[in-house]
C-alpha positions in Angstrom: -15.2 -9.3 0.2 -12.3 -9.7 2.6 -8.8 -10.4 1.1 -7.4 -13.9 1.4 -4.0 -14.2 3.0 -2.2 -17.6 2.7 0.2 -18.1 5.7 2.8 -20.8 5.0 4.9 -21.8 8.1 5.5 -24.9 10.1 5.9 -23.1 13.4 2.6 -23.3 15.2 3.3 -20.2 17.4 4.0 -18.1 14.3 1.0 -19.4 12.5 -1.3 -18.6 15.4 0.2 -15.1 15.9 -0.3 -14.3 12.2 -3.8 -15.8 12.1 -4.9 -13.8 15.1 -3.5 -10.5 13.9 -4.6 -10.9 10.3 -8.1 -12.0 11.2 -8.4 -9.0 13.6 -7.7 -6.7 10.6 -10.5 -8.3 8.6 -8.5 -10.7 6.4 -9.6 -14.2 5.6 -6.6 -16.4 6.6 -5.6 -19.7 4.9 -2.9 -21.9 6.5 -0.3 -24.3 5.0 2.4 -26.0 7.0 4.6 -27.2 4.1 5.5 -26.4 0.5 3.3 -28.9 -1.2 0.3 -27.8 0.7 1.2 -24.2 -0.1 1.3 -24.8 -3.8 -2.0 -26.6 -3.7 -3.8 -23.9 -1.8 -2.2 -21.2 -4.0 -3.6 -22.9 -7.0 -7.1 -23.8 -5.8 -7.8 -21.1 -3.2 -6.5 -18.1 -5.2 -5.1 -16.1 -2.3 -4.6 -12.3 -2.7 -1.2 -12.5 -0.9 1.1 -15.1 0.5 3.3 -14.9 3.6 5.9 -17.6 2.9 8.4 -19.0 5.4 11.7 -19.9 3.8 12.6 -22.9 6.1 9.9 -25.4 5.2 10.1 -29.2 5.2 10.7 -31.0 1.9 9.9 -28.1 -0.5 11.3 -24.9 0.9 10.0 -21.4 0.5 12.5 -20.4 -2.3 11.3 -23.4 -4.4 7.7 -22.6 -3.7 8.2 -19.0 -4.9 10.1 -20.2 -8.0 7.3 -22.7 -8.9 4.6 -20.1 -8.5 6.4 -17.6 -10.7 7.3 -20.2 -13.3 3.6 -21.2 -13.5 2.6 -17.5 -14.1 1.2 -16.9 -10.6 1.9 -13.3 -9.8 0.3 -13.2 -6.3 2.3 -10.8 -4.0 4.7 -12.8 -1.8 6.3 -11.8 1.5 9.2 -14.1 2.4 9.5 -14.8 6.1 12.7 -16.2 7.6 15.0 -16.4 10.5 18.0 -15.9 8.3 19.7 -12.6 8.0 22.1 -13.3 5.2 21.8 -10.6 2.5 22.4 -13.2 -0.2 19.2 -14.9 0.9 17.3 -11.7 0.6 18.7 -11.0 -2.9 17.9 -14.6 -4.0 14.3 -14.2 -2.8 13.9 -10.9 -4.7 15.6 -12.3 -7.8 13.2 -15.3 -8.0 10.1 -13.1 -7.7 9.4 -12.4 -4.1 8.0 -8.9 -3.4 9.2 -8.4 0.2 11.4 -10.1 2.8 10.9 -10.0 6.6 13.2 -11.4 9.1 12.1 -13.1 12.3 11.5 -11.9 15.0 9.3 -9.3 13.4 6.8 -6.7 14.4 3.2 -7.7 13.6 2.3 -4.0 13.1 5.1 -3.6 10.5 4.2 -6.8 8.8 0.6 -5.8 8.5 1.6 -2.5 7.0 3.7 -4.3 4.4 0.7 -6.6 3.7 -1.6 -3.6 3.1 1.1 -1.8 1.0 1.5 -4.8 -1.3 -2.2 -5.3 -1.7 -2.6 -1.6 -2.6 0.2 -1.9 -5.1 -1.4 -5.0 -6.6 -4.8 -3.3 -6.9 -3.2 -0.3 -8.6 -1.2 -2.5 -11.0 -4.3 -4.6 -11.9 -6.5 -1.6 -12.5 -3.7 0.0 -14.6 -3.5 -3.2 -16.7 -7.3 -3.3 -17.2 -7.4 0.3 -18.3 -4.6 0.1 -20.8 -5.8 0.6 -24.3 -3.1 -1.6 -25.8 -2.2 -5.1 -24.7 0.9 -5.2 -27.0 3.5 -2.5 -27.0 6.3 -2.4 -29.6 9.4 -0.3 -29.3 12.1 -0.9 -31.9 13.0 -4.6 -31.7 11.1 -5.1 -28.4 7.6 -6.4 -28.3 5.9 -6.6 -24.9 2.5 -8.4 -24.5 0.9 -7.3 -21.3 -2.1 -9.7 -21.5 0.1 -12.7 -22.1 3.0 -11.6 -19.8 5.4 -12.2 -22.7 8.4 -10.4 -24.1 10.1 -10.8 -27.5 13.5 -9.3 -28.5 14.2 -9.5 -32.2 11.5 -12.2 -32.5 13.0 -14.3 -29.7 11.0 -14.8 -26.5 12.8 -13.7 -23.4 11.8 -14.8 -19.8 11.4 -12.1 -17.2 10.6 -12.3 -13.5 7.3 -10.6 -12.5 9.2 -7.5 -11.1 11.4 -7.2 -14.2 8.3 -7.3 -16.3 6.6 -4.6 -14.3 9.7 -2.3 -14.4 10.1 -2.8 -18.1 6.4 -2.2 -18.7 6.3 1.0 -16.8 9.4 2.3 -18.6 8.4 1.2 -22.1 4.8 2.6 -21.6 6.3 6.0 -20.9 9.2 6.5 -23.4 11.4 9.5 -22.7 9.9 10.0 -19.2 12.5 9.9 -16.4 11.7 7.8 -13.4 13.6 8.3 -10.2 14.6 5.2 -8.2 12.2 6.3 -5.4 9.4 6.7 -7.9 10.1 3.2 -9.4 10.1 1.8 -5.8 6.8 3.4 -5.1 5.1 2.4 -8.4 6.5 -1.2 -8.6 7.1 -2.2 -5.0 4.3 0.0 -3.5 6.4 1.6 -0.7 9.9 2.6 0.3 11.6 -0.7 0.4 13.7 -0.2 3.5 15.1 2.9 1.8 17.3 0.6 -0.3 17.0 1.7 -3.9 19.8 -0.7 -4.9 16.9 -3.1 -5.6 15.9 -1.0 -8.6 19.5 -1.0 -9.8 19.7 -4.8 -9.6 16.5 -5.2 -11.6 17.7 -2.7 -14.2 21.0 -4.5 -14.5 19.2 -7.8 -15.1 16.8 -6.3 -17.6 19.7 -4.8 -19.6 21.4 -8.3 -19.7 18.2 -9.7 -21.2 17.2 -7.0 -23.7 20.3 -5.0 -24.7 22.7 -6.1 -27.4 25.5 -4.6 -25.3 24.4 -4.1 -21.6 27.4 -1.9 -21.1 26.1 0.5 -23.8 22.4 0.3 -23.4 20.2 1.4 -26.3 16.8 1.1 -24.6 17.1 1.6 -20.8 19.1 4.7 -20.3 20.6 6.0 -17.0 19.9 9.6 -16.2 22.9 10.2 -13.9 22.0 11.4 -10.4 18.3 10.9 -11.1 17.1 7.5 -12.4 16.2 5.8 -15.6 14.2 6.3 -18.8 13.3 4.3 -21.9 14.9 5.7 -25.0 12.3 7.3 -27.3 14.7 8.2 -30.1 14.1 6.4 -33.4 11.2 4.5 -31.9 7.8 4.0 -33.6 
């Protein structure tokens, strides 16, 4: 069965360009021209990936992304925008977007990003299905893979989808060192513009949420010059 791609954009020329190229590559293409329509189709059509323009009428792309993540929808999202401000890119990633492409864009590059995200999603889904334990406990941390929930000292903590995936990978492999490039490949599915600062940002946010003192982390350790690992000392 062909993968369903939801294209959300109010520019007809962009929509037709994406529809033509995605259809040519064998994808089933859904179209939405505003945020409300996008949310409805994301809910009822269950797309495999969303290409989401930021500048939409009424409900913009950032808000659409936030609502989807808040409601537990983890579909891969590529933000599409004419803006080039790095703060917009950081905001998109922080609220749960998986990628960020600036107009004008190369259709060939965008298609490669679509394929990479779909491969990563298939890998992550199959990894979840094959895990023997839905619940992982390390010290005062309890992570529920099936329920997408995290508790620290019996208090539930909210994570973005990417934060959850990073923590799950680390906590499932205590003591194993993951380089930034390896984390990029495993979580984002490809070399994200060669910018491994994305990993550092997510680690910093995780530490603020799970560590008693983020400046002196007990759980997520930095292996200087290499990457990160989850502390296995004194853990059950």
